[in-house]
Structure formats: C-alpha cells, structure tokens
N, C-alpha and C positions, 0 to 999 in steps of 0.2 A: 504494499499499500504506500503510495507516494504521499509524503507530508507536504502540504501546502503551507507557505509562509503566512503569518497573520496579516490580514489586510491592513494597510496603513491609511490613516484619515487624510482627507485632502487638505491641502494648504489653504488657509483662510486668506482671502485677498487683503492686501494693505489698503488702508483708507484712500490713499492716493491713486490706487488702481481704478477707482470708481470716479467717473467724470461728472456725476450728478446731473446728467442731461436726459435721463429717462431712457437709456438704451434698452432695447428689447432683443435679446436678453442682456441684462446687466451682468457684470462679473459676479455679483452676489447671487443672482438667479442660478447661474452656472455652478457656483459654489454650493448652494443648497441642494441642487440636483445631485452633485457629487457626494454630498453628506448622506443623502438618502441611499444612494447606491452603496456607499461605504457601510452604512448600518446594516443593510440587507446582506452584504457580503460577510460582514462580521458575525451575523447571526448564523449563517450558513457555515462559516468556519468553525464557530464555537460548537455547533451541533455535530459537525464531523469529528471534533476533538473528543467529544463525550462518547461517540460511537466507536472510536478507535480501539482496537484490542490492546490490552496491556500485556506487554511481554515480561515474563518473569526475569529477574536479574540472574545473570550467569554467576555461578559460584566457582567457576574455573580460575 
C-alpha cells in the first residue's frame, strides 16, 4: 500500500495581492476554493490513515 503524503493547506494571499477592484474571481475566491479542496483532501487522507493496516514491529 502506497503512503500518500499529508495534504498541505493552500497559501493565504497577502493583502497586497488583492487589488480591491471586485475581480471575478478574486484571489481570495480562489484561495477559499483551494481551502475547500484541501479540507476534503485532508478528510480523505485522514480516513485512509485510520484504515491502513498496522504492521507489527520487527523484533529482529
């Protein structure tokens, strides 16, 4: 079974990255979309971790 790395949260935009002119989509809209995807990926990753079989420690 291949171990997937833990998903990393998206980088929050710096305040200066938003031009405040009502862009559609705004950098913050894209950020919040990425946060939702990250949260879903994290739930899936955590679920896979709890389902992973535990290998006994080797006594060799």
